[in-house]
C-alpha positions as a LaTeX table, in Angstrom:
\begin{tabular}{lrrr}
\hline
Residue & $x$ (\AA) & $y$ (\AA) & $z$ (\AA) \\
\hline
Unk1 & 28.60 & $-6.54$ & 7.71 \\
Unk2 & 29.98 & $-4.39$ & 4.90 \\
Unk3 & 28.08 & $-3.40$ & 1.80 \\
Unk4 & 29.08 & $-4.32$ & $-1.74$ \\
Unk5 & 30.09 & $-0.71$ & $-2.41$ \\
Unk6 & 32.54 & $-0.71$ & 0.52 \\
Unk7 & 34.21 & $-3.83$ & $-0.89$ \\
Unk8 & 34.80 & $-2.04$ & $-4.18$ \\
Unk9 & 32.10 & $-4.10$ & $-5.90$ \\
Unk10 & 29.61 & $-1.91$ & $-7.74$ \\
Unk11 & 26.04 & $-2.19$ & $-6.51$ \\
Unk12 & 23.53 & $-3.78$ & $-8.82$ \\
Unk13 & 21.44 & $-0.90$ & $-10.20$ \\
Unk14 & 17.73 & $-1.64$ & $-10.62$ \\
Unk15 & 15.28 & 0.56 & $-12.54$ \\
Unk16 & 11.63 & 0.37 & $-11.42$ \\
Unk17 & 9.07 & 1.73 & $-13.91$ \\
Unk18 & 5.53 & 2.11 & $-12.58$ \\
Unk19 & 2.93 & 4.88 & $-12.74$ \\
Unk20 & 1.87 & 4.03 & $-9.16$ \\
Unk21 & 3.82 & 5.98 & $-6.57$ \\
Unk22 & 2.93 & 3.30 & $-3.98$ \\
Unk23 & 4.42 & 0.48 & $-6.08$ \\
Unk24 & 7.55 & 2.52 & $-6.88$ \\
Unk25 & 8.12 & 3.37 & $-3.22$ \\
Unk26 & 7.56 & $-0.15$ & $-1.90$ \\
Unk27 & 9.86 & $-1.58$ & $-4.60$ \\
Unk28 & 12.48 & 1.04 & $-3.71$ \\
Unk29 & 12.32 & 0.16 & 0.01 \\
Unk30 & 12.53 & $-3.61$ & $-0.64$ \\
Unk31 & 15.41 & $-3.25$ & $-3.12$ \\
Unk32 & 17.42 & $-0.90$ & $-0.89$ \\
Unk33 & 16.97 & $-3.33$ & 2.02 \\
Unk34 & 18.39 & $-5.97$ & $-0.32$ \\
Unk35 & 21.46 & $-3.81$ & $-0.92$ \\
Unk36 & 20.64 & $-2.63$ & $-4.44$ \\
Unk37 & 20.89 & 0.82 & $-5.98$ \\
Unk38 & 17.46 & 1.99 & $-7.17$ \\
Unk39 & 16.37 & 4.31 & $-9.99$ \\
Unk40 & 12.66 & 5.14 & $-10.32$ \\
Unk41 & 10.64 & 6.11 & $-13.41$ \\
Unk42 & 6.93 & 6.91 & $-13.55$ \\
Unk43 & 6.28 & 6.06 & $-17.20$ \\
Unk44 & 7.89 & 4.61 & $-20.31$ \\
Unk45 & 9.23 & 7.91 & $-21.65$ \\
Unk46 & 10.83 & 8.75 & $-18.30$ \\
Unk47 & 12.25 & 5.21 & $-18.20$ \\
Unk48 & 13.86 & 5.36 & $-21.63$ \\
Unk49 & 15.84 & 8.45 & $-20.65$ \\
Unk50 & 16.88 & 6.80 & $-17.36$ \\
Unk51 & 17.96 & 3.56 & $-19.04$ \\
Unk52 & 20.30 & 5.66 & $-21.17$ \\
Unk53 & 21.51 & 7.91 & $-18.31$ \\
Unk54 & 21.89 & 5.34 & $-15.51$ \\
Unk55 & 22.48 & 2.10 & $-17.46$ \\
Unk56 & 20.73 & $-0.19$ & $-14.96$ \\
Unk57 & 21.61 & $-3.87$ & $-14.56$ \\
Unk58 & 17.95 & $-4.92$ & $-14.41$ \\
Unk59 & 14.52 & $-3.37$ & $-15.08$ \\
Unk60 & 11.11 & $-3.93$ & $-13.49$ \\
Unk61 & 8.45 & $-2.56$ & $-15.83$ \\
Unk62 & 4.72 & $-2.13$ & $-15.17$ \\
Unk63 & 2.50 & $-3.17$ & $-18.08$ \\
Unk64 & $-0.40$ & $-0.73$ & $-17.74$ \\
Unk65 & 0.93 & 2.83 & $-17.95$ \\
Unk66 & $-0.25$ & 5.98 & $-19.71$ \\
Unk67 & 1.41 & 7.18 & $-22.95$ \\
Unk68 & 3.81 & 4.25 & $-23.43$ \\
Unk69 & 2.81 & 0.90 & $-21.96$ \\
Unk70 & 5.19 & $-1.69$ & $-20.53$ \\
Unk71 & 5.21 & $-3.84$ & $-23.67$ \\
Unk72 & 6.19 & $-0.86$ & $-25.84$ \\
Unk73 & 8.80 & 0.28 & $-23.30$ \\
Unk74 & 10.34 & $-3.21$ & $-23.11$ \\
Unk75 & 10.37 & $-3.56$ & $-26.91$ \\
Unk76 & 12.14 & $-0.19$ & $-27.35$ \\
Unk77 & 14.78 & $-1.09$ & $-24.72$ \\
Unk78 & 15.38 & $-4.49$ & $-26.35$ \\
Unk79 & 15.68 & $-3.02$ & $-29.86$ \\
Unk80 & 18.61 & $-0.85$ & $-28.78$ \\
Unk81 & 21.81 & $-2.92$ & $-29.24$ \\
Unk82 & 23.35 & $-1.24$ & $-26.16$ \\
Unk83 & 20.54 & $-2.53$ & $-23.94$ \\
Unk84 & 19.34 & $-5.69$ & $-25.69$ \\
Unk85 & 21.07 & $-7.78$ & $-22.97$ \\
Unk86 & 19.25 & $-5.92$ & $-20.16$ \\
Unk87 & 16.91 & $-8.23$ & $-18.19$ \\
Unk88 & 13.37 & $-6.80$ & $-18.09$ \\
Unk89 & 10.79 & $-8.19$ & $-15.66$ \\
Unk90 & 7.18 & $-7.19$ & $-16.29$ \\
Unk91 & 4.92 & $-6.11$ & $-13.41$ \\
Unk92 & 1.17 & $-6.51$ & $-13.60$ \\
Unk93 & $-1.85$ & $-6.72$ & $-11.36$ \\
Unk94 & $-3.20$ & $-9.38$ & $-13.75$ \\
Unk95 & $-1.79$ & $-12.89$ & $-13.68$ \\
Unk96 & $-2.89$ & $-13.90$ & $-17.15$ \\
Unk97 & $-1.26$ & $-16.33$ & $-19.56$ \\
Unk98 & $-1.77$ & $-13.85$ & $-22.41$ \\
Unk99 & 0.08 & $-11.08$ & $-20.54$ \\
Unk100 & 3.00 & $-13.39$ & $-19.76$ \\
Unk101 & 3.21 & $-14.59$ & $-23.37$ \\
Unk102 & 3.01 & $-11.05$ & $-24.74$ \\
Unk103 & 5.75 & $-9.98$ & $-22.31$ \\
Unk104 & 8.00 & $-12.77$ & $-23.58$ \\
Unk105 & 7.29 & $-11.74$ & $-27.19$ \\
Unk106 & 8.69 & $-8.26$ & $-26.55$ \\
Unk107 & 11.74 & $-9.68$ & $-24.79$ \\
Unk108 & 10.95 & $-9.74$ & $-21.07$ \\
Unk109 & 12.71 & $-12.38$ & $-18.96$ \\
Unk110 & 10.05 & $-12.82$ & $-16.29$ \\
Unk111 & 6.77 & $-11.62$ & $-14.83$ \\
Unk112 & 5.79 & $-10.60$ & $-11.30$ \\
Unk113 & 2.20 & $-10.15$ & $-10.19$ \\
Unk114 & 1.38 & $-7.10$ & $-8.05$ \\
Unk115 & 1.26 & $-6.74$ & $-5.16$ \\
Unk116 & 4.61 & $-8.50$ & $-4.83$ \\
Unk117 & 6.39 & $-9.36$ & $-1.61$ \\
Unk118 & 9.92 & $-8.32$ & $-0.68$ \\
Unk119 & 11.04 & $-11.96$ & $-1.15$ \\
Unk120 & 9.50 & $-12.18$ & $-4.64$ \\
Unk121 & 11.13 & $-8.93$ & $-5.73$ \\
Unk122 & 14.58 & $-9.73$ & $-4.33$ \\
Unk123 & 14.37 & $-13.29$ & $-5.63$ \\
Unk124 & 13.69 & $-11.99$ & $-9.15$ \\
Unk125 & 16.71 & $-9.67$ & $-8.93$ \\
Unk126 & 18.98 & $-12.49$ & $-7.72$ \\
Unk127 & 17.72 & $-14.78$ & $-10.48$ \\
Unk128 & 18.07 & $-12.32$ & $-13.37$ \\
Unk129 & 20.80 & $-9.83$ & $-12.57$ \\
Unk130 & 23.96 & $-10.19$ & $-14.67$ \\
Unk131 & 26.63 & $-12.16$ & $-12.85$ \\
Unk132 & 29.86 & $-10.25$ & $-12.35$ \\
\hline
\end{tabular}
C-alpha cells in the first residue's frame, strides 16, 4: 500500500493545539497512523504562528489553555481572510451544550470530547478536511 505522498497527492496537514503533552502526543500518533501530516502547538500563541507558517488543512484546538484560550484562538484564525475557510474542531474535557454553542459562535465546525479515540479523531478529519 502506497502513501498519499508517494502518489504525488499532498498529505492532509493537521494542526493540534493543546497544552497537554499527553493529548498532543496521542493525537499525533493517531493522526500519523491515519496517514496525515501533523503539526503540534502547545498554546494559542504558538498555534497562530504555526497556522501562518505551515498552513494546515484542519485544526484541532483545546478550549482550556493558558494565555489564549481555544475560543480566542479560533476567533483570531477565523478573522484572518487567509484562514477563514480553515476547519477548526474544538477539544474539551467537558461535554457541555454551552461550550459547543460558544465554539460555534467563534466559528468552529465541530467539537470532540477528551479523551477521544483514534476512530473519533480520524472520523472528524475525514468529515471536515477540505476535499481536493
